C-alpha positions, -999 to +999 in steps of 0.1 A: +001-001-001+013+035-011+026+058+019+009+088+019+025+106+049+052+102+070+054+111+106+085+116+130+081+110+168+115+115+191+123+118+224+153+141+221+167+163+252+200+172+237+190+171+199+211+142+188+182+118+186+161+145+167+189+149+142+196+116+131+155+109+129+154+139+108+180+136+085+167+098+079+130+113+073+146+142+049+158+112+031+127+095+030+107+125+021+131+126-010+125+092-022+091+086-011+077+121-025+055+126+009+055+152+036+068+147+070+054+160+103+068+157+134+063+149+166+083+158+200+080+139+233+106+163+249+084+183+272+055+169+298+026+190+277+038+168+245+030+137+262+000+142+268-018+136+232-025+102+220-016+097+184-030+072+160-014+062+127-030+049+096-019+018+070-007+048+047+013+066+071+052+058+078+061+062+110+098+071+124+100+065+163+129+074+177+147+072+211+183+076+228+197+048+247+196+052+285+213+025+308+210+002+280+172+007+270+147+035+261+146+061+292+121+044+318+105+077+327+096+083+292+087+049+281+049+055+292+049+080+260+059+052+234+037+026+251+004+045+256+007+074+233+014+057+198-014+037+183-007+021+151-035+000+125-008-021+105+011+011+101+046+004+091+075+018+109+114+029+109+128+020+146+156+045+158+179+048+190+210+064+196+237+054+218+268+074+230+297+052+221+296+026+246+262+004+235+227+003+224+222-030+242+187-035+243+170-001+235+163-010+198+148-044+208+127-028+232+115+000+209+104-024+183+087-046+208+065-019+218+058-009+181+047-043+174+024-045+208+007-012+196+000-027+160+031-013+141+049-030+117+085-024+120+103-026+087+136-016+094+157-003+122+190+015+131+211+020+163+232+048+158+262+063+173+260+100+184+279+122+209+271+112+245+250+134+264+274+134+294+306+143+278+317+157+245+345+131+250+324+102+241+315+099+205+328+137+195+313+151+164+293+123+158+270+116+137+299+123+113+296+119+076+300+081+075+271+078+098+253+100+077+259+077+049+243+049+069+212+067+079+209+076+039+214+037+038+189+028+059+163+052+046+170+040+011+169+008+020+136+014+037+119+033+004+134+005-015+113-020+002+079+004+002+082+014-037+092-023-047+060-035-024+085-063-011+082-052+025+051-076+027+044-059+063+071-086+076+082-075+110+122-073+112+144-090+134+169-070+158+194-076+185+188-075+220+160-087+246+130-064+251+128-076+284+161-073+298+170-051+330+187-019+326+224-019+327+243-008+358+261+019+355+298+015+369+324+041+382+362+042+381+365+016+405+343-008+385+317-007+412+279-002+407+276+038+406+248+048+421+238+081+413+198+080+409+195+111+435+222+128+416+206+168+405+220+196+388+236+223+409+232+260+397+261+285+400+247+317+415+269+339+402+262+329+366+222+323+368+201+354+355+171+335+363+161+334+325+141+302+329+152+286+300+165+255+323+129+255+339+109+257+300+128+231+287+133+205+313+114+168+304+105+163+333+092+198+346+115+192+377+128+227+376+111+254+395+104+288+371+105+309+401+135+296+417+155+276+388+183+269+410+159+245+430+150+210+414+112+202+422+107+170+411+127+138+393+155+140+373+167+118+344+202+130+343+193+141+302+217+168+307+193+193+289+193+222+313+232+217+310+232+223+274+208+248+269+221+271+297+235+301+278+254+310+309+268+275+319+250+281+353+240+245+356+266+214+366+265+181+381+289+175+414+277+141+425+307+121+430+293+087+417+279+108+386+313+120+378+330+087+383+307+067+357+317+096+332+350+093+339+348+055+335+330+060+300+358+085+288+385+059+300+371+027+284+348+038+255+371+057+236+372+035+204+347+046+176+317+022+179+299+012+146+260+020+137+240-013+135+209-012+109+183-039+102+162-041+072 
């Protein structure tokens, strides 16, 4: 059946996942000659609407890898807010040069349970949210070529009528537990309660961090006071124009150092079609 509309759905606090998905979507728009519409799950109000897609839609569903799976606090947006009707889908995850572990398997499983048919999928490396030293400058030109290849293979399956609504098989276990972060000592790094701190001498109370927090966990009246759950997405760090936000939790910093030390080799993207 012909595709008439592409939808791109993403949760992307630092923008890397969204950019990968956008690049894939742009290539599919070019190949299939149909429009694309973006849907964001970034903010709490974005995750209140339920979306239903039909058999002539193509959905690109994208999310970042957090501890080897999709972010657990954002997972309900994918499981509860997306509804297919035999809708073909492209599943995309990003990871910060360690491993995507089971995030892609989890995303494909969620899509299938919601009556989508994943006909292609990919796990792509992007600069880690925790550190610019992890996969710096990625996605790079080779990564973009890989994304184009995924889009081209997807378009070919659709245009040639060879997808047959056959669900692809990807590596990983959707039901596997989360990866346990390690510190420099090799022991579990427990930083669940870590919260961003504020350099009061730099903060101008502009409210950018509060308005852009995916969990709505920063007070607009007093941005230096976290008021809810922090998922360590680093959006407040990345968005602050005055570099007023930072983390000083020892376990968190030890985990970041471990990643920077042990995961320097360039990881490859993995694609399925």
